[in-house]
C-alpha positions in Angstrom: 0.0 0.1 0.0 3.0 2.4 0.9 4.4 1.6 -2.5 1.1 2.7 -4.3 1.1 5.8 -2.4 4.6 6.7 -3.5 3.8 5.8 -7.2 0.6 8.1 -7.0 2.6 10.9 -5.5 5.1 10.8 -8.5 2.4 10.5 -11.1 0.3 13.2 -9.6 3.4 15.4 -9.5 4.0 14.7 -13.3 0.7 15.5 -14.2 0.5 18.7 -12.3 3.8 20.1 -13.7 2.6 18.9 -17.2 -0.5 20.9 -16.9 1.2 24.0 -15.5 4.1 24.0 -18.1 1.4 23.3 -20.9 -0.8 26.3 -19.9 2.2 28.5 -19.8 3.2 27.4 -23.2 -0.3 27.8 -24.5 -0.2 31.4 -23.4 3.1 32.2 -24.8 1.9 30.8 -28.1 -1.4 32.5 -28.1 0.4 35.8 -27.7 2.8 34.8 -30.5 5.6 35.1 -28.2 7.3 32.0 -29.5 8.4 30.9 -33.1 7.8 27.4 -34.5 11.1 26.0 -33.9 11.0 26.9 -30.1 7.4 25.7 -29.9 8.4 22.4 -31.1 11.2 22.1 -28.8 9.1 23.0 -25.9 6.5 20.4 -26.9 9.3 17.6 -26.5 10.9 19.3 -23.2 7.7 19.9 -21.1 6.6 16.1 -20.8 10.2 15.0 -20.3 10.8 17.6 -17.6 7.6 16.8 -16.0 8.5 13.1 -16.2 11.8 13.6 -14.7 10.6 15.6 -11.8 7.7 13.3 -10.9 10.0 10.3 -11.0 12.7 12.1 -9.0 10.0 12.6 -6.2 9.0 9.0 -6.5 12.3 7.8 -6.3 13.3 9.9 -3.5 10.3 8.5 -1.5 11.3 5.0 -2.5 13.2 2.9 0.1 15.3 0.8 -2.2 15.3 -0.1 -6.1 14.5 3.5 -7.3 14.9 2.3 -10.9 12.1 0.0 -10.6 9.7 2.8 -9.4 10.9 5.1 -12.3 10.2 2.2 -14.7 6.8 1.5 -13.4 6.0 5.2 -13.6 7.5 5.5 -17.2 5.3 2.5 -18.1 2.1 3.9 -16.7 2.6 7.3 -18.4 3.4 5.5 -21.6 0.4 3.3 -21.5 -1.8 6.3 -20.8 -0.2 8.4 -23.8 -0.6 5.2 -26.0 -4.4 4.7 -25.3 -4.9 8.6 -25.6 -3.3 8.5 -29.0 -5.2 5.4 -30.2 -8.3 7.2 -29.2 -7.8 10.5 -31.0 -6.2 8.3 -34.0 -3.1 10.1 -33.7 -0.6 7.1 -33.3 2.4 7.0 -35.6 5.4 4.9 -35.5 7.7 7.8 -34.4 5.7 7.7 -31.3 7.3 4.4 -30.2 10.5 6.4 -30.1 9.0 8.9 -27.8 7.6 6.1 -25.6 11.2 4.6 -25.1 12.6 7.9 -24.3 9.7 8.4 -21.8 10.6 5.3 -20.1 14.4 5.9 -20.0 13.8 9.4 -18.8 11.5 8.3 -16.0 13.9 5.6 -14.8 16.8 8.1 -15.0 14.8 10.5 -12.9 14.0 7.9 -10.2 17.7 6.8 -10.0 18.7 10.6 -9.4 15.9 10.6 -6.7 17.1 7.6 -4.8 20.7 8.8 -5.0 19.8 12.4 -3.9 18.3 10.7 -0.7 21.3 8.7 0.1 23.6 11.7 -0.3 21.3 14.0 2.0 
């Protein structure tokens, strides 16, 4: 039960940070403050940044095997994005590369979190 609580805190943090950064990006795009190149880069960086932060928090709360916590976090997020892309019929083969990057980023963030806990 404790493990589910830790995972849910990480996922909730990921979702909150993603929503906040997406709203900021939307506002900047609405007022034409970003060009197309910056917007494209931000559309890739925002999900990865929120995933790293959520996995970092999840890894920091985990007692041991932080990489497993990050892997599970990444798999849950990937599954959610995959189902959402199937529903809106926006699935392409290049999305698989993004899914792999999400899983690796989530695992890396959780490893950083558990190592930050050990050094503190």
